[in-house]
N, CA, C and O of each residue as an XYZ file, in Angstrom:
920
protein
N       0.838     -1.195      0.000
C       0.000      0.000      0.000
C       0.880      1.255      0.000
O       1.795      1.375      0.815
N       0.604      2.176     -0.905
C       1.376      3.415     -0.999
C       1.002      4.340      0.152
O      -0.170      4.663      0.342
N       2.009      4.766      0.922
C       1.802      5.659      2.056
C       2.355      7.047      1.707
O       3.491      7.169      1.249
N       1.557      8.074      1.923
C       1.972      9.420      1.542
C       1.751     10.418      2.679
O       0.723     10.400      3.356
N       2.746     11.289      2.868
C       2.634     12.428      3.783
C       3.136     13.664      3.044
O       4.215     13.649      2.451
N       2.344     14.734      3.084
C       2.729     16.003      2.460
C       2.751     17.052      3.572
O       1.708     17.426      4.109
N       3.948     17.519      3.908
C       4.166     18.402      5.051
C       4.480     19.811      4.567
O       5.500     20.038      3.916
N       3.593     20.766      4.891
C       3.722     22.142      4.427
C       4.398     23.003      5.483
O       3.963     23.042      6.634
N       5.472     23.698      5.085
C       6.129     24.620      5.995
C       5.352     25.901      6.189
O       5.588     26.640      7.144
N       4.436     26.162      5.296
C       3.583     27.342      5.312
C       2.856     27.390      3.981
O       3.232     26.689      3.042
N       1.827     28.206      3.893
C       1.060     28.281      2.654
C      -0.253     27.542      2.776
O      -0.754     27.332      3.880
N      -0.810     27.149      1.649
C      -2.091     26.468      1.674
C      -3.250     27.426      1.865
O      -3.061     28.642      1.890
N      -4.447     26.883      1.999
C      -5.667     27.693      2.018
C      -5.701     28.710      3.147
O      -6.333     29.757      3.011
N      -5.034     28.423      4.256
C      -5.096     29.326      5.407
C      -4.121     30.494      5.291
O      -4.426     31.598      5.744
N      -2.953     30.268      4.691
C      -1.940     31.316      4.578
C      -1.991     32.039      3.244
O      -1.707     33.234      3.166
N      -2.354     31.307      2.188
C      -2.382     31.868      0.840
C      -3.717     31.531      0.166
O      -3.746     30.738     -0.776
N      -4.822     32.124      0.636
C      -6.131     31.743      0.104
C      -6.287     31.994     -1.398
O      -7.130     31.373     -2.046
N      -5.475     32.906     -1.955
C      -5.563     33.188     -3.392
C      -4.589     32.344     -4.209
O      -4.543     32.451     -5.434
N      -3.815     31.511     -3.528
C      -2.819     30.676     -4.213
C      -3.146     29.209     -3.937
O      -2.809     28.696     -2.870
N      -3.795     28.529     -4.881
C      -4.274     27.167     -4.629
C      -3.263     26.066     -4.934
O      -3.601     24.886     -4.837
N      -2.029     26.421     -5.300
C      -1.118     25.431     -5.882
C      -0.828     24.251     -4.963
O      -0.872     23.105     -5.409
N      -0.535     24.503     -3.699
C      -0.197     23.389     -2.797
C      -1.403     22.516     -2.521
O      -1.293     21.290     -2.514
N      -2.548     23.129     -2.294
C      -3.738     22.336     -1.983
C      -4.250     21.581     -3.205
O      -4.755     20.465     -3.077
N      -4.125     22.177     -4.384
C      -4.471     21.448     -5.610
C      -3.554     20.249     -5.789
O      -3.986     19.184     -6.230
N      -2.287     20.431     -5.445
C      -1.326     19.320     -5.536
C      -1.732     18.189     -4.596
O      -1.691     17.018     -4.973
N      -2.121     18.538     -3.381
C      -2.542     17.516     -2.418
C      -3.703     16.704     -2.977
O      -3.678     15.474     -2.934
N      -4.716     17.382     -3.500
C      -5.876     16.683     -4.057
C      -5.475     15.786     -5.222
O      -6.028     14.700     -5.395
N      -4.509     16.247     -6.023
C      -4.115     15.489     -7.216
C      -3.394     14.193     -6.886
O      -3.253     13.333     -7.755
N      -2.931     14.030     -5.641
C      -2.202     12.817     -5.270
C      -3.128     11.658     -4.932
O      -2.682     10.520     -4.790
N      -4.411     11.950     -4.805
C      -5.367     10.875     -4.550
C      -5.811     10.262     -5.877
O      -6.034     10.993     -6.842
N      -5.941      8.956     -5.945
C      -6.425      8.324     -7.171
C      -7.926      8.519     -7.375
O      -8.453      8.196     -8.440
N      -8.617      9.044     -6.366
C     -10.057      9.242     -6.458
C     -10.385     10.500     -7.271
O      -9.657     11.491     -7.216
N     -11.476     10.447     -8.017
C     -11.931     11.616     -8.777
C     -12.431     12.708     -7.826
O     -12.154     13.890     -8.030
N     -13.155     12.312     -6.804
C     -13.657     13.224     -5.776
C     -13.277     12.691     -4.397
O     -14.116     12.122     -3.699
N     -12.029     12.868     -4.006
C     -11.585     12.293     -2.731
C     -12.270     12.936     -1.533
O     -12.613     14.118     -1.545
N     -12.458     12.127     -0.509
C     -12.963     12.634      0.764
C     -11.792     13.242      1.528
O     -10.825     12.547      1.844
N     -11.877     14.540      1.826
C     -10.797     15.229      2.526
C     -11.335     15.794      3.832
O     -12.306     16.551      3.837
N     -10.705     15.425      4.928
C     -11.171     15.789      6.264
C     -10.169     16.723      6.932
O      -8.982     16.410      7.019
N     -10.649     17.864      7.400
C      -9.808     18.827      8.119
C      -9.845     18.517      9.606
O     -10.913     18.327     10.190
N      -8.660     18.469     10.212
C      -8.541     18.243     11.655
C      -7.878     19.479     12.257
O      -6.678     19.694     12.088
N      -8.668     20.286     12.959
C      -8.178     21.568     13.465
C      -7.881     21.572     14.950
O      -7.997     22.607     15.605
N      -7.498     20.422     15.489
C      -7.257     20.300     16.935
C      -6.267     21.336     17.449
O      -6.468     21.912     18.518
N      -5.188     21.578     16.685
C      -4.117     22.464     17.160
C      -4.595     23.898     17.356
O      -3.996     24.648     18.127
N      -5.665     24.286     16.669
C      -6.218     25.636     16.810
C      -7.397     25.666     17.770
O      -8.081     26.683     17.884
N      -7.638     24.561     18.459
C      -8.815     24.473     19.304
C     -10.091     24.370     18.486
O     -11.166     24.771     18.930
N      -9.952     23.818     17.267
C     -11.080     23.711     16.334
C     -11.729     25.074     16.100
O     -12.950     25.221     16.165
N     -10.874     26.073     15.822
C     -11.353     27.440     15.590
C     -12.349     27.474     14.432
O     -12.069     26.970     13.344
N     -13.508     28.071     14.680
C     -14.570     28.066     13.682
C     -14.147     28.764     12.396
O     -14.475     28.304     11.302
N     -13.420     29.872     12.522
C     -12.976     30.594     11.336
C     -12.044     29.775     10.469
O     -12.092     29.855      9.241
N     -11.203     28.994     11.102
C     -10.255     28.126     10.387
C     -11.025     27.045      9.622
O     -10.735     26.759      8.461
N     -12.002     26.460     10.295
C     -12.827     25.429      9.656
C     -13.619     26.026      8.498
O     -13.746     25.404      7.444
N     -14.151     27.234      8.693
C     -14.887     27.911      7.621
C     -14.002     28.155      6.412
O     -14.438     27.978      5.275
N     -12.747     28.564      6.652
C     -11.811     28.804      5.545
C     -11.531     27.530      4.768
O     -11.390     27.555      3.546
N     -11.451     26.415      5.484
C     -11.251     25.122      4.827
C     -12.406     24.832      3.876
O     -12.188     24.491      2.713
N     -13.629     24.968      4.370
C     -14.788     24.691      3.518
C     -14.900     25.697      2.372
O     -15.251     25.320      1.254
N     -14.610     26.955      2.636
C     -14.683     27.970      1.578
C     -13.764     27.637      0.417
O     -14.083     27.920     -0.737
N     -12.616     27.031      0.726
C     -11.672     26.654     -0.330
C     -12.067     25.345     -0.984
O     -12.200     25.282     -2.207
N     -12.254     24.306     -0.199
C     -12.379     22.960     -0.772
C     -13.770     22.659     -1.328
O     -13.918     21.736     -2.129
N     -14.793     23.415     -0.923
C     -16.116     23.191     -1.512
C     -16.160     23.570     -2.992
O     -17.074     23.169     -3.713
N     -15.175     24.340     -3.438
C     -15.096     24.742     -4.845
C     -14.272     23.755     -5.671
O     -14.133     23.920     -6.883
N     -13.731     22.738     -5.022
C     -12.850     21.785     -5.688
C     -13.566     20.452     -5.890
O     -14.634     20.207     -5.329
N     -12.948     19.597     -6.706
C     -13.488     18.254     -6.928
C     -13.090     17.353     -5.762
O     -12.122     16.597     -5.839
N     -13.853     17.452     -4.696
C     -13.582     16.655     -3.496
C     -14.815     16.715     -2.607
O     -15.756     17.462     -2.876
N     -14.795     15.917     -1.545
C     -15.883     15.897     -0.569
C     -15.301     16.313      0.782
O     -14.753     15.474      1.498
N     -15.414     17.602      1.143
C     -14.789     18.077      2.380
C     -15.631     17.774      3.613
O     -16.861     17.752      3.565
N     -14.930     17.542      4.715
C     -15.578     17.377      6.023
C     -14.553     17.801      7.067
O     -13.420     18.141      6.728
N     -14.946     17.782      8.323
C     -13.970     18.074      9.376
C     -14.276     17.224     10.598
O     -15.396     16.752     10.790
N     -13.252     17.045     11.415
C     -13.397     16.326     12.684
C     -13.033     17.281     13.809
O     -11.912     17.787     13.865
N     -13.965     17.522     14.686
C     -13.723     18.366     15.855
C     -13.726     17.508     17.113
O     -14.623     16.692     17.322
N     -12.711     17.705     17.947
C     -12.688     17.044     19.252
C     -13.313     17.924     20.331
O     -13.629     17.449     21.422
N     -13.490     19.223     20.017
C     -14.064     20.147     21.000
C     -15.582     20.242     20.866
O     -16.283     20.473     21.851
N     -16.083     20.066     19.654
C     -17.533     20.086     19.413
C     -17.851     18.911     18.506
O     -18.218     19.081     17.343
N     -17.704     17.721     19.060
C     -17.773     16.500     18.265
C     -19.128     16.275     17.620
O     -20.162     16.661     18.166
N     -19.111     15.644     16.449
C     -20.353     15.358     15.741
C     -20.570     13.859     15.565
O     -21.591     13.441     15.018
N     -19.620     13.049     16.023
C     -19.762     11.599     15.880
C     -19.128     10.879     17.060
O     -18.134     11.342     17.618
N     -19.704      9.751     17.434
C     -19.089      8.908     18.458
C     -18.322      7.762     17.819
O     -17.787      6.896     18.512
N     -18.273      7.765     16.494
C     -17.572      6.714     15.749
C     -16.372      7.322     15.031
O     -16.287      7.316     13.803
N     -15.442      7.849     15.839
C     -14.300      8.578     15.290
C     -13.422      7.671     14.434
O     -12.974      8.071     13.359
N     -13.179      6.464     14.904
C     -12.310      5.557     14.153
C     -12.886      5.277     12.770
O     -12.166      5.366     11.776
N     -14.150      4.946     12.690
C     -14.774      4.654     11.395
C     -14.771      5.885     10.498
O     -14.560      5.782      9.290
N     -15.006      7.050     11.096
C     -15.014      8.293     10.322
C     -13.641      8.561      9.708
O     -13.543      8.902      8.529
N     -12.589      8.407     10.497
C     -11.224      8.644     10.018
C     -10.848      7.636      8.929
O     -10.267      8.006      7.908
N     -11.177      6.384      9.149
C     -10.792      5.343      8.191
C     -11.574      5.437      6.887
O     -11.217      4.779      5.909
N     -12.620      6.232      6.857
C     -13.417      6.417      5.649
C     -12.892      7.544      4.764
O     -13.394      7.752      3.660
N     -11.873      8.278      5.248
C     -11.354      9.432      4.500
C     -10.237      9.019      3.537
O      -9.534      8.032      3.751
N     -10.102      9.810      2.471
C      -9.001      9.612      1.517
C      -7.808     10.509      1.843
O      -6.660     10.148      1.586
N      -8.093     11.684      2.414
C      -7.048     12.644      2.778
C      -7.380     13.220      4.149
O      -8.524     13.597      4.404
N      -6.390     13.291      5.031
C      -6.524     13.961      6.321
C      -5.633     15.194      6.305
O      -4.423     15.088      6.104
N      -6.226     16.357      6.516
C      -5.511     17.638      6.418
C      -5.492     18.265      7.808
O      -6.535     18.665      8.324
N      -4.306     18.352      8.416
C      -4.159     18.822      9.789
C      -3.730     20.287      9.794
O      -2.737     20.656      9.166
N      -4.480     21.105     10.502
C      -4.199     22.532     10.549
C      -3.123     22.904     11.553
O      -2.658     22.075     12.336
N      -2.741     24.165     11.508
C      -1.707     24.683     12.387
C      -2.247     25.111     13.740
O      -3.454     25.117     13.979
N      -1.314     25.471     14.624
C      -1.680     25.897     15.967
C      -0.704     25.353     16.989
O       0.506     25.354     16.763
N      -1.222     24.892     18.106
C      -0.400     24.419     19.215
C      -0.187     22.910     19.095
O      -1.096     22.123     19.354
N       1.019     22.521     18.699
C       1.307     21.103     18.448
C       1.263     20.278     19.728
O       0.831     19.125     19.715
N       1.707     20.864     20.822
C       1.691     20.125     22.098
C       0.257     19.739     22.474
O      -0.007     18.599     22.857
N      -0.655     20.691     22.361
C      -2.060     20.396     22.674
C      -2.629     19.367     21.712
O      -3.387     18.486     22.118
N      -2.269     19.475     20.441
C      -2.719     18.512     19.437
C      -2.337     17.095     19.840
O      -3.179     16.196     19.829
N      -1.081     16.891     20.193
C      -0.598     15.552     20.507
C      -1.260     14.998     21.769
O      -1.618     13.821     21.818
N      -1.421     15.838     22.780
C      -2.050     15.393     24.027
C      -3.487     14.954     23.771
O      -3.912     13.897     24.238
N      -4.231     15.765     23.031
C      -5.633     15.449     22.774
C      -5.786     14.241     21.861
O      -6.651     13.395     22.088
N      -4.959     14.158     20.837
C      -5.030     12.997     19.952
C      -4.816     11.699     20.736
O      -5.542     10.724     20.546
N      -3.826     11.699     21.605
C      -3.536     10.485     22.372
C      -4.669     10.164     23.340
O      -5.005      8.996     23.533
N      -5.255     11.183     23.947
C      -6.365     10.977     24.881
C      -7.569     10.354     24.179
O      -8.262      9.509     24.745
N      -7.808     10.783     22.932
C      -8.946     10.288     22.168
C      -8.616      9.044     21.328
O      -9.504      8.454     20.712
N      -7.343      8.655     21.308
C      -6.935      7.530     20.469
C      -6.826      7.882     19.000
O      -6.699      7.008     18.143
N      -6.879      9.195     18.716
C      -6.876      9.627     17.323
C      -5.537      9.354     16.641
O      -5.498      9.094     15.438
N      -4.446      9.409     17.395
C      -3.140      9.121     16.810
C      -3.085      7.706     16.245
O      -2.522      7.490     15.172
N      -3.660      6.749     16.951
C      -3.641      5.365     16.462
C      -4.590      5.179     15.283
O      -4.292      4.404     14.374
N      -5.736      5.879     15.277
C      -6.660      5.794     14.141
C      -6.007      6.381     12.881
O      -6.140      5.841     11.783
N      -5.303      7.496     13.071
C      -4.637      8.139     11.929
C      -3.522      7.252     11.395
O      -3.341      7.150     10.182
N      -2.781      6.617     12.275
C      -1.721      5.721     11.815
C      -2.301      4.550     11.031
O      -1.751      4.146     10.006
N      -3.401      4.014     11.512
C      -4.067      2.916     10.808
C      -4.528      3.368      9.423
O      -4.365      2.643      8.442
N      -5.103      4.565      9.350
C      -5.550      5.104      8.060
C      -4.370      5.287      7.116
O      -4.450      4.955      5.933
N      -3.279      5.816      7.648
C      -2.057      6.036      6.854
C      -1.550      4.719      6.271
O      -1.185      4.657      5.097
N      -1.529      3.690      7.072
C      -1.031      2.395      6.609
C      -1.968      1.753      5.591
O      -1.569      0.856      4.849
N      -3.229      2.223      5.561
C      -4.193      1.717      4.590
C      -4.269      2.589      3.332
O      -5.071      2.321      2.437
N      -3.434      3.632      3.266
C      -3.352      4.434      2.051
C      -3.948      5.820      2.116
O      -3.906      6.548      1.124
N      -4.506      6.215      3.260
C      -5.010      7.578      3.398
C      -3.843      8.561      3.370
O      -2.846      8.363      4.065
N      -3.962      9.616      2.572
C      -2.918     10.634      2.480
C      -2.984     11.527      3.711
O      -4.058     12.013      4.067
N      -1.847     11.748      4.365
C      -1.736     12.664      5.486
C      -1.061     13.938      5.019
O      -0.071     13.890      4.289
N      -1.590     15.071      5.433
C      -0.950     16.334      5.079
C      -1.259     17.354      6.162
O      -2.074     17.106      7.051
N      -0.606     18.497      6.081
C      -0.879     19.542      7.057
C       0.167     20.626      7.019
O       1.215     20.492      6.386
N      -0.140     21.700      7.711
C       0.700     22.891      7.732
C       1.148     23.195      9.157
O       0.360     23.094     10.097
N       2.418     23.569      9.313
C       2.968     24.004     10.585
C       2.834     22.888     11.625
O       3.555     21.895     11.531
N       1.943     23.011     12.608
C       1.724     21.908     13.544
C       1.341     20.639     12.803
O       1.698     19.534     13.209
N       0.604     20.816     11.704
C       0.198     19.694     10.868
C       1.298     19.182      9.970
O       1.092     18.240      9.204
N       2.469     19.795     10.057
C       3.666     19.293      9.381
C       4.568     18.572     10.369
O       4.946     17.421     10.150
N       4.914     19.257     11.467
C       5.907     18.678     12.382
C       5.361     17.476     13.138
O       6.138     16.645     13.608
N       4.035     17.364     13.266
C       3.477     16.264     14.069
C       3.836     14.894     13.513
O       3.871     13.920     14.265
N       4.108     14.794     12.202
C       4.380     13.486     11.590
C       5.799     13.000     11.853
O       6.075     11.809     11.705
N       6.701     13.893     12.237
C       8.116     13.548     12.405
C       8.400     13.037     13.822
O       7.528     13.063     14.690
N       9.616     12.580     14.036
C      10.016     12.174     15.382
C      10.064     13.369     16.321
O       9.701     13.274     17.493
N      10.521     14.504     15.782
C      10.677     15.723     16.581
C      10.314     16.941     15.738
O      10.402     16.913     14.510
N       9.909     17.999     16.412
C       9.650     19.246     15.723
C      10.056     20.424     16.575
O      10.105     20.330     17.801
N      10.352     21.545     15.915
C      10.627     22.791     16.630
C       9.307     23.547     16.744
O       8.736     23.966     15.738
N       8.829     23.716     17.964
C       7.492     24.240     18.183
C       7.501     25.514     19.022
O       8.369     25.716     19.872
N       6.501     26.375     18.758
C       6.282     27.560     19.580
C       5.055     27.367     20.461
O       4.343     28.324     20.766
N       4.810     26.119     20.868
C       3.629     25.805     21.679
C       3.618     26.569     23.003
O       2.546     26.882     23.521
N       4.799     26.874     23.561
C       4.901     27.723     24.744
C       5.181     29.143     24.267
O       6.177     29.354     23.574
N       4.356     30.120     24.602
C       4.540     31.480     24.106
C       5.941     32.023     24.373
O       6.506     31.818     25.448
N       6.486     32.710     23.390
C       7.807     33.373     23.410
C       8.967     32.385     23.386
O      10.121     32.799     23.501
N       8.689     31.076     23.240
C       9.760     30.082     23.229
C       9.683     29.221     21.973
O       8.619     29.039     21.379
N      10.851     28.696     21.587
C      10.937     27.687     20.526
C      11.640     26.475     21.120
O      12.809     26.549     21.498
N      10.923     25.361     21.201
C      11.440     24.179     21.884
C      11.301     22.928     21.038
O      10.496     22.872     20.108
N      12.095     21.930     21.376
C      11.943     20.601     20.779
C      10.697     19.945     21.346
O      10.398     20.051     22.536
N       9.970     19.255     20.451
C       8.801     18.510     20.871
C       8.863     17.121     20.265
O       9.054     16.977     19.058
N       8.705     16.106     21.085
C       8.620     14.737     20.570
C       7.248     14.538     19.920
O       6.216     14.843     20.518
N       7.255     14.027     18.695
C       6.026     13.932     17.914
C       5.688     12.469     17.606
O       6.122     11.572     18.329
N       4.930     12.223     16.554
C       4.379     10.887     16.301
C       5.394      9.899     15.749
O       5.273      8.697     15.984
N       6.387     10.382     15.024
C       7.429      9.489     14.525
C       7.050      8.677     13.306
O       7.689      7.660     13.037
N       6.033      9.083     12.553
C       5.736      8.406     11.294
C       6.894      8.596     10.317
O       7.173      7.728      9.490
N       7.566      9.751     10.427
C       8.736     10.070      9.603
C       9.945     10.245     10.505
O       9.829     10.761     11.617
N      11.106      9.816     10.024
C      12.342      9.921     10.798
C      12.831     11.365     10.842
O      12.574     12.160      9.938
N      13.548     11.678     11.926
C      14.208     12.965     12.029
C      13.302     14.066     12.547
O      12.244     13.807     13.120
N      13.741     15.315     12.332
C      13.037     16.472     12.860
C      12.561     17.378     11.725
O      12.943     17.213     10.566
N      11.719     18.334     12.095
C      11.135     19.233     11.104
C      10.934     20.609     11.717
O      10.607     20.742     12.897
N      11.136     21.636     10.886
C      10.900     23.011     11.302
C      10.178     23.748     10.186
O      10.728     23.881      9.093
N       8.953     24.236     10.426
C       8.242     25.022      9.426
C       8.599     26.512      9.533
O       9.385     26.910     10.393
N       8.012     27.322      8.656
C       8.123     28.797      8.714
C       9.574     29.274      8.808
O       9.878     30.199      9.561
N      10.459     28.649      8.049
C      11.886     28.939      8.228
C      12.240     30.353      7.806
O      13.159     30.954      8.364
N      11.525     30.890      6.832
C      11.758     32.285      6.452
C      10.698     33.201      7.040
O      10.960     34.382      7.265
N       9.498     32.673      7.293
C       8.419     33.496      7.825
C       8.638     33.898      9.269
O       8.161     34.945      9.707
N       9.360     33.069     10.014
C       9.709     33.364     11.408
C      11.229     33.184     11.545
O      11.689     32.142     12.012
N      12.008     34.195     11.138
C      13.468     34.040     11.015
C      14.176     33.596     12.283
O      15.265     33.027     12.211
N      13.575     33.846     13.453
C      14.217     33.425     14.705
C      14.359     31.919     14.788
O      15.169     31.417     15.567
N      13.583     31.187     13.995
C      13.677     29.734     13.995
C      15.016     29.238     13.445
O      15.487     28.167     13.829
N      15.620     30.004     12.558
C      16.793     29.512     11.838
C      17.961     29.202     12.770
O      18.489     28.090     12.753
N      18.360     30.162     13.570
C      19.500     29.951     14.465
C      19.190     28.911     15.527
O      20.051     28.100     15.868
N      17.967     28.923     16.055
C      17.609     28.004     17.137
C      17.569     26.563     16.634
O      18.067     25.654     17.298
N      16.974     26.358     15.455
C      16.905     24.994     14.905
C      18.308     24.454     14.633
O      18.617     23.319     14.993
N      19.143     25.252     14.009
C      20.514     24.820     13.735
C      21.265     24.506     15.025
O      21.963     23.497     15.112
N      21.120     25.368     16.017
C      21.836     25.175     17.281
C      21.404     23.892     17.978
O      22.236     23.163     18.519
N      20.106     23.617     17.965
C      19.617     22.432     18.658
C      20.082     21.141     17.979
O      20.310     20.137     18.654
N      20.222     21.157     16.675
C      20.775     19.987     15.979
C      22.277     19.882     16.254
O      22.807     18.795     16.481
N      22.937     21.016     16.230
C      24.391     21.029     16.424
C      24.786     20.543     17.810
O      25.790     19.846     17.959
N      24.007     20.904     18.826
C      24.374     20.488     20.193
C      23.770     19.148     20.592
O      23.901     18.716     21.737
N      23.102     18.488     19.635
C      22.571     17.155     19.892
C      21.218     17.127     20.567
O      20.720     16.053     20.904
N      20.615     18.280     20.771
C      19.304     18.315     21.424
C      18.204     17.814     20.485
O      17.215     17.229     20.927
N      18.394     18.052     19.178
C      17.421     17.597     18.203
C      18.093     16.737     17.142
O      19.289     16.865     16.881
N      17.306     15.866     16.542
C      17.799     15.009     15.468
C      17.998     15.825     14.191
O      17.437     16.910     14.034
N      18.809     15.278     13.283
C      18.925     15.873     11.959
C      17.539     15.972     11.335
O      16.637     15.208     11.679
N      17.376     16.931     10.407
C      16.041     17.079      9.844
C      15.982     18.075      8.709
O      17.003     18.452      8.134
N      14.762     18.496      8.396
C      14.506     19.373      7.265
C      13.657     20.551      7.721
O      12.661     20.385      8.424
N      14.072     21.746      7.308
C      13.304     22.961      7.541
C      12.732     23.445      6.218
O      13.341     23.260      5.164
N      11.552     24.067      6.276
C      10.894     24.555      5.061
C      10.519     26.024      5.196
O      10.029     26.463      6.237
N      10.756     26.775      4.125
C      10.223     28.126      4.045
C       8.707     28.063      3.900
O       8.151     27.018      3.562
N       8.045     29.186      4.157
C       6.622     29.278      3.872
C       6.399     29.063      2.380
O       7.168     29.555      1.554
N       5.347     28.329      2.039
C       5.060     28.059      0.641
C       5.797     26.872      0.072
O       5.741     26.629     -1.133
N       6.494     26.122      0.922
C       7.248     24.941      0.494
C       6.692     23.710      1.215
O       6.338     23.778      2.392
N       6.621     22.589      0.499
C       6.107     21.359      1.094
C       7.002     20.179      0.745
O       7.647     20.155     -0.303
N       7.029     19.205      1.642
C       7.791     17.970      1.472
C       6.808     16.841      1.199
O       5.857     16.645      1.956
N       7.032     16.106      0.129
C       6.153     14.987     -0.214
C       6.910     13.687      0.013
O       7.849     13.362     -0.714
N       6.488     12.955      1.028
C       7.092     11.670      1.364
C       6.216     10.539      0.833
O       4.993     10.571      0.969
N       6.851      9.545      0.232
C       6.164      8.339     -0.212
C       6.848      7.153      0.452
O       8.051      6.952      0.288
N       6.093      6.380      1.189
C       6.644      5.250      1.943
C       7.815      5.683      2.818
O       8.847      5.015      2.888
N       7.622      6.823      3.482
C       8.570      7.404      4.449
C       9.863      7.898      3.813
O      10.821      8.169      4.536
N       9.927      8.025      2.511
C      11.111      8.564      1.834
C      10.731      9.843      1.109
O       9.682      9.911      0.469
N      11.590     10.867      1.210
C      11.311     12.141      0.559
C      11.394     11.972     -0.951
O      12.456     11.680     -1.500
N      10.251     12.162     -1.616
C      10.179     11.976     -3.066
C      10.250     13.291     -3.822
O      10.901     13.370     -4.864
N       9.587     14.328     -3.311
C       9.573     15.612     -3.999
C       9.562     16.744     -2.981
O       9.031     16.609     -1.879
N      10.162     17.861     -3.376
C      10.031     19.122     -2.652
C       9.346     20.081     -3.613
O       9.829     20.296     -4.725
N       8.232     20.656     -3.196
C       7.426     21.487     -4.083
C       7.203     22.860     -3.455
O       7.362     23.029     -2.246
N       6.833     23.841     -4.283
C       6.632     25.197     -3.779
C       5.514     25.896     -4.538
O       5.327     25.682     -5.736
N       4.781     26.730     -3.824
C       3.728     27.548     -4.425
C       4.217     28.954     -4.736
O       3.493     29.759     -5.321
N       5.455     29.243     -4.337
C       6.070     30.540     -4.601
C       7.478     30.322     -5.132
O       8.118     29.314     -4.830
N       7.951     31.271     -5.922
C       9.322     31.191     -6.423
C      10.299     31.697     -5.366
O       9.929     32.428     -4.447
N      11.557     31.284     -5.524
C      12.637     31.711     -4.628
C      12.397     31.280     -3.175
O      12.749     31.991     -2.234
N      11.797     30.109     -3.021
C      11.609     29.502     -1.709
C      12.378     28.197     -1.668
O      12.665     27.604     -2.708
N      12.716     27.743     -0.448
C      13.579     26.573     -0.348
C      13.228     25.702      0.856
O      12.488     26.100      1.755
N      13.786     24.513      0.829
C      13.858     23.652      2.007
C      15.339     23.423      2.292
O      16.185     23.576      1.411
N      15.639     23.054      3.533
C      17.029     22.939      3.964
C      17.177     21.673      4.793
O      16.454     21.464      5.767
N      18.122     20.836      4.393
C      18.383     19.609      5.135
C      19.601     19.820      6.019
O      20.650     20.262      5.551
N      19.456     19.502      7.297
C      20.547     19.676      8.259
C      20.925     18.319      8.847
O      20.072     17.542      9.276
N      22.223     18.062      8.851
C      22.720     16.799      9.389
C      23.992     17.057     10.169
O      24.898     17.737      9.687
N      24.062     16.515     11.373
C      25.242     16.693     12.210
C      26.222     15.558     11.978
O      25.920     14.408     12.296
N      27.361     15.852     11.443
C      28.454     14.884     11.308
C      29.578     15.363     12.213
O      29.374     15.481     13.422
N      30.759     15.644     11.666
C      31.785     16.276     12.491
C      31.407     17.730     12.765
O      31.800     18.315     13.774
N      30.635     18.295     11.838
C      30.068     19.621     12.019
C      28.685     19.625     11.387
O      28.300     18.660     10.726
N      27.951     20.682     11.581
C      26.606     20.760     11.029
C      26.674     20.960      9.517
O      27.242     21.936      9.028
N      26.083     20.015      8.793
C      26.061     20.075      7.334
C      24.689     20.568      6.879
O      23.657     20.056      7.314
N      24.692     21.569      5.999
C      23.447     22.132      5.468
C      23.381     21.900      3.961
O      24.314     22.239      3.232
N      22.275     21.321      3.502
C      22.068     21.070      2.079
C      20.814     21.801      1.630
O      19.734     21.607      2.188
N      20.968     22.644      0.615
C      19.828     23.370      0.072
C      19.009     22.434     -0.810
O      19.546     21.806     -1.723
N      17.711     22.341     -0.537
C      16.813     21.516     -1.340
C      15.975     22.434     -2.218
O      15.070     23.114     -1.736
N      16.284     22.445     -3.501
C      15.595     23.338     -4.442
C      14.246     22.719     -4.816
O      14.213     21.619     -5.368
N      13.135     23.403     -4.528
C      11.831     22.808     -4.810
C      11.419     22.958     -6.273
O      11.948     23.791     -7.009
N      10.470     22.134     -6.663
C       9.821     22.278     -7.956
C       8.701     23.291     -7.805
O       7.797     23.104     -6.991
N       8.755     24.354     -8.577
C       7.688     25.359     -8.511
C       6.470     24.815     -9.252
O       6.559     24.413    -10.412
N       5.352     24.811     -8.573
C       4.136     24.254     -9.145
C       3.477     25.209    -10.128
O       2.436     24.885    -10.700
């Protein structure tokens, strides 16, 4: 079974509502003509405006949009609902809260089961780093810290690398001093497409944007990953 994760460093319907390139790409990866795409906004506290923006965008596309709220639930059959989706789209916000709530509800295990059955996983910011072993998160106000995540993908991840420039030095330092695993950072508007846990493509909705691979050997090695502009 083909397993896919598309991790957005920034962009998508919430950051670039007039630029559909990344979200159109996500939809195009499903073999379905009208895939079922479910928004999970746990990290934002299931903010109504965020959910509305999701529907405003995807209702105009060839897909069947829905959402799963843990704060104002609409079903007691969460596992069946998740396993019925073709794409799970995780929004941004507080990654620490997302992980705690998912584990409390068993949603992390349902999502993993869906992933192993071929459901495409994607998301922005918190919805990007949650799939990795570790992420650089601003879940605590005024701080950027390492967070242990789900581990579907090896290594660490940092979104908003150009949108929040303070992330650059902190992410590099934490890898260099061994606090965080080697990993990949993405500028806003850049996404990583993993197939069977291997990075297959780096894509972008804007020109002059990049991803950066960091690996600690004898010293910190940085590799520029030039994305394909969509």
